[in-house]
Residue, then its C-alpha position, 0 to 999 in steps of 0.5 A: m402199466s395198464e395192457d392185458r386189463s382184465a375183463a369187466g367183473p362186477a359193476m364197480p363200488s361207489p366212491v362213497d362205499l369206498a370212501e368207506l372200506t378206508l375208513v373202515e380199514a383206518e380203524l382195524d389198523k389200529r389193532w394188533p396186526e396179523t404177525k402179532i398173536e397171542p395163545s388165546l381163543t377166548r375173545i374170537a369163541a365170546l363174540m361168537d357167542l354173542l353172534g349166536s355160533p354163525q360159523r357152526s350153521y354151515p359144515s367147514i373145510q380148514i387149510a393149514g400150512t406154511n406155503g399152498k394155503t391160498s390155492v389150494s382154498r380157491m381150488i376146493d372152493a372151485l370144486l364146491t362150486r361145480l359141485h352145486r354147493r354154495t360157497g363161503r370163502t376165508t382168506s389171509p392177507h389180501l393182496q389188493l384189497a380187504t373185500e377178498r378176504i370174504s368171498i362168497d359163490g367165488a366172488p370178493v364181497s362187495p365194499r358195502t356188504y364189507v363195510d356194512t358187516y363190520r358196523e352190525l358187528e362193531p358194538y358186539v366187538a366194543m364189548i368183548d373189547a371192553q371185557s378182555q381190558a377189563a380182565g388185564g387182556p388185550a383188545m381182540s385184533k385185526f384178524e380176530v375181527t375180519t374172520a368174525m366178519a367173514f363167518a358172519a357175513f357165511a351165516e347172512a348169505p347162507v353159504d353151504v360150506a364155508v372154506v376156512e384159511v388158517g392165518l397164522g399156526g392153526t390151534w390159537d387161529a382165530t378160524n379156529v372156532v370152526d368144528a371142520q369135518v375136513a381139516v388140510v394140511t398144506p407143506i410146512g415149513l420154517d416162516h413165523t417161527e418168532y411165534l410157531g416155534p423153532d423147528l418143524a416139529t414145533i411149528a407143526g404143533e401148531k398148525a395141527g391143532i386143526i385136526k379136532k374130533a368131530p362133535d357129537d350132536g347125537l345126531v348125525p354121527r361123523d367122524t374129522v378126515a385129516i387130509l395130508a400133503q407130503q411133509e417131513p418125516e418129524v412133520m409127519e409124525v406130529l400130525l399122525r399122532r394127533a390125528v391119533e388123538a383127535d380120533a380123526a381118519v386120514a388122507r395123505e398125499g404119495a399113499e391115500f392120493q397123489v399127482l400120476a402124471r403132469r405134463i406141461a400145457v399152454g397155460g398151464q399143465q395137465l394132469e392126471l390125480q389119484g383120488l380118493g374115489g378112483v384116478y381122474t384124467d384129463i385135467f387142465l390146470p390154469l396154473h405153472g408148477e409141480h406145487q400146484a398139480r399136488n395143491a390140485a391134488l390135495a384139494l380134490a381129496a380135501v373134497e372127495a371127504f367131504f363129500g364122503a366120497g371112496a373106492d365105490r364113490q367117484l365125485d361126477a368127473d366132468a365136475v373136477r374137470a370143469a373147476f379145475a380148469s375154472v381156477l384164478n389164482p391171483g398173483r402166483l405165478e399170475r402172468v399180468r403181461s406180454a412181450p417181455t413177458v411179466f409174471l407174479d408170485a407171491a412167495h415171501n419165504p425158502h419153501g415158497a421161493k424154491a418152489l417159483a423158482a422150479a416153475l420158471a426153470d422146469e416150465f419156461d425157456f427164457r434167454k433172460l429172466v430179470g426178478v423184482v423183488s422186495v421183501m418184509a423184514d422178518k422174513d428170511v431174505p437170506g433164504l429167499l434169495d438164495a432160493l431165487e438167484p439161480v433163475f434172475d440173471e439180475i435182480v432189481v431189489t424195491h421197497n413195496g409201500s408197506p412199513r413192514a417192508m426191508d429198507v431197499d439200501e438193506l435188501s441189497d447188500l443182501a441181494v449183492a452178497r448173492f448174485g455179486d455186484e453187476r447183477v443188482v439194480v436198486a429203484p427206490t419204489l415199486p413203479d421204478a423197480l417195474e420200469t427199470a426190469v422192463a428194459i432191463a429185459e429189452e436189452v435182449a431184443e435187436p433194434g427193430e426186432a418184438v420182445s421175446g424171450a424176456g420175461v420178468v417176475v414180480t416177488g418177495s410178497v403177496v404186499t409186492a406182489g398186490a401192489a403190483r397186480t393195481l400198477f398192472g389194471k387188474d381187478p381184486a379176485 
């Protein structure tokens, strides 16, 4: 599966560094997982105080929402970089290697930096653990610790601006110790209902917590700006109410900014975007799907707001074009092989699966398309499968190796209920599933001719996409 290997990047980390990284990850995995939260910022705030509040040593752009957060974060990062700002970016979860969670200058930190940052924070984390447990609370979660590591690494670099993706929710997410001058909210759907609430309005209330009144530093007055993607009416009502409470300026997709035009191009799409500072034309985005075009408009508006762009001030158009053309977005309808074409996509809920299905239907014309699917057991698996059924001719269900993944037999039963018995194949492991799916796709070729018009899409979970990416020899990015 090593075809189409990534171009050479930074020097490979030493075996010693990788071994130490594995040890650190094993220590972190003993803590509460990212899927478990307690509605409190007490522990992360206390740790930040001990460390001298590194998250306040640089301005931040914070991104919340259900889907598109990582894509928007990467686009914002690329724009800031082309506009001559040194960036730090923290996103989650990672696809392949934990170091992806902390990026500086657009690239993951080295395993050595990740390990050293953890070891430097370790005694302070132990102090907060003891303090919390003495009061009857839990030790710090894995996400709290890795978030603190990111903020400390950014201060050490130092960066000019941090791009901060929320982990889960907003109000009580560990990242919400930042005072972001730009708060971005991507489309909100139903996900993590056990923690965030049973309906869209309640979930929106949690995610709206990143929109906060700008702190008064007495020197440079500034406003918080909320950049809002198109939302369901009940969601938008909650977000706008929060913006009023926080005295935040608001820019909405479809009003202050939007995608004016898009057309499919080789390797992506050509866009015309209405930004806060005017119209930006001839933008090539090397990503597929209308949802990515809308993510681009959201990212552009966020960076315009950060720099104070408006009707009389536009960002440098050439820099904007160069930034979008440079965007790398691993695991988001990413092509990793040709003949047959193999794509990886991290869609893990019905909202994301619908966006994936729409992109496949609109931009590709496969004679046969085979899905390889492994999903986490706590997700809306029936909803995800319903979204994918119209675009997959056959589906290979499997297990991605995570202890959280749904049992293959249970997943198979759900798939058969939607696809029918003849369209569902079971494979015990992801390598087996890939081999099986490629073989099924190759059946469209006549004997002796090259495979064309056939595709395989690996999806269902960030873990599934990441594991497949490693099997295809792609380096973490």
